[in-house]
C-alpha angles and dihedrals in degrees: 000000000000127000127193122246089245095055092045092049092051089047092056091046089053090053091050090060089066092060094039111028124197134063116330129191108236121206114232116240090243089055092050090050094050093051091046092057091049092049095047089053089054097047095107092046090050094049091047092050090052093047093046092057093044092051093046090052093045091052091050092052091048093052091049091052091049092050090052095045090059089066095041134087090217134057120254117210131193113239124221114275118248088254122035089206128014113260103206116082097153133093115242142194090075129133095043111256127199122277090221126222096287100066109124115168093187087069094046108107136187105248141115096226115051096168096105090188098302115158119247147087111312113254127190114194109210105193136182124192124205131193100231091206093063101013084229124132111271113232124213096007110154111232115203124198135183131162141154125274125251092285099044102267126136121212113247086031101060089128092067122083115244090203097055118092108248097239088052089048090054090047091055090054091049091249120131119222089236090058097046112101124179111234090027114048109073116217101158119127108187146001103258114135107194120145093012119110146133136200135178124246120249130235089288096051093254134129139164131213127191118214141125130272106273121243123212142261134194120307095359135095120227108287147151123221118226136186130181122211132186129190087026129167131194137215121234090263091061098255124124122265098187149307142142112307104209105166136031121175148124129250125206144201125243111261094235092052090043091055090056095045097046091054089070131082133299091019096052090059091062094097103143091096138021115254117252110233124217092252094064101030112122097228104030100081095047089057089071092059111130093024098292126151117213097177119114120231103234124199129177107263090219093042091246120057127028092202090068094061135306141221118217119205121196134152115218115208115205135189100218090196092059100084112182118221135191133082122300117217111262096005108146118225112283 
């Protein structure tokens, strides 16, 4: 039996509503096809940008080792990377994916390290942003991240259980799933800001963010939320005032890598629920619509062991003309 890409895409979107109830903007099939064409045209540029960042970091590490070896009585050698060649040569964040119920712009802060002392495996996100219209790096694009901690909790929502199915959580708050609306229904419980951060790309369309490897919560695979903004402005406290939101998506970790990382502390102590894997996640499969690849390329930060810390490479392709509208949960008036 054969199904069209359009039918499969709509099926995956329908499944995502179960995990994240409320209205969802659905990309039309023609929109997905248009973006797919733009992304395919930029594949070589995306691959080149990924490889450029990887090579730059590899050279920096080599120079550090050489400098240290001059003062040592033993020889330091560089171990082989986790991947010989980076795997991801596609642009991601299209089609548009739900922001989820834990978006809270009031807690999104301009910084390059959003760890805030949270326990977990150190994770540096090495991100490139391409303008899909030109296949050129996009300068001064504000890349905005948020994800849960090692035991599944989001900052600003620490009073909500990470182990309770979302519809059940709504019921306990006397909110029906039909009435819940992302960007309107307020579920936040506090003003914590851990594991939320944003930073602009440089003149080469690159940026880095330090964080930890996310844990997991009920009904969802391990993921990181990402938005990209252009023409943005900030308040004095480092939160965003306004701008053009041009991409909303989620990025993921390869299952083989995830198994290794989740076997470490503090992740392995999260035993109240079983971890949802990528293959059964309600949103993961739909993120590939149009030929995109939302999986981060992971390498060991020390070149040896990913449990000591990881670097994740990914290139985000954006359509700067596709300005997304609608309210964002917790966004103060601009």
